[in-house]
N, C-alpha and C positions, 0 to 999 in steps of 0.2 A: 192479779197481774195482767198486763196487757196481752192482747192477742199475739201469737207467736210470729205473725207476719207484720206486726206494727212496731216501728222504731220507738224506743223508750226515751223519755226525757232525762236530762242529767240528774234530776232529783230521784227518779225511779231507779236509776243505776246506782246512785249513792245509797239509797235505801236497801240495796241488796247486800251491803256490808261485805264487799269482796276485798278483804284486806290484802290479799296477794296480788291484786290486779290494779292497773291504772288505766284510765280512759285516755286515749290519744285520738282525738277527733272522732271518727266513726268506728273505732276499734277498741277492744280491750286487750291489754298486753300484760303478761307475767313472765318473769325470768326465775327459774328454779336452779339453785346451786346444788347440783347432784354430786359434785366432788370427784366423780370418776365417770368414765364412759359407760361402763356396764350398768350403773344405776340409772344413768340418763336413758339408755336404751330400754331398760325395764319401764321407766316412766313413760316413754314414748309409746311402748307397746300397750300399756294400760290406757293411755289417752286415745290411742287408735281404736281400741275395742269399744270404749265409751262413745267415741265419735261415730263409729259404725252403728252402734245401737241407737243413737239419737238421730242418725242420718243428717249430721251436722258436723262439718269438718273444719278444724282449725288449721292455720299455717303453723308449722313446727320447724324449729331449727335445733338440731342436736349437735353440740360441740363438746369438747372436753374443756371445762367441767360443768356445763350447764345446758339447760333446755329452755328455749324461749318459745312462748305460745302466743299467737295472736288470733283473736276471735272477732268475727264480724258476720253479719247476715248479708252476704253479697247480693242476694235476690231483692232485698229492700233498701240496700245502701246505708246500713247502720246497725246499731246494737238492738237486739230484741231479747225477749224472754228466753229464747233458745240459747243465746250466748251466755246469759246469766246462769242458766241451769248447767250448761257444760262447764263453765268456769268453776262453779261450786264443786262439780264432780272431779275436775282436774285437781283442784286444791285438796280434795279428799285423797286422791291417789298420791299426791306429793307427801301429805302428812303420813300416810300409811308406810311410805318408804323413808320417813324421817328426813325429808328433803325440804329445806327452807326456801322461801321466796326471797329474792334480793330486789333492790330497787331497780325497776326496769328502765 
């Protein structure tokens, strides 16, 4: 995979098979239907812990009944391997909570 400071091509992003995510220009976005605020808050907490661990921080919107996540590597102005890795981890958190992604 490309260097973590190098933006990825659309093909490299597609190869990552991020089924919960869609590319929107220089960002990846996913919307997770949490069903209630407490589950959304739990998901946001898990995302926050993973983001701190990775030192890579997404934009998060917590509402009733969903969480929207946007990833981009602002330092290089696009999507990098850091975004793909965190997107995979976020999808794992959602699956562990039995939270489905919706079309973003």
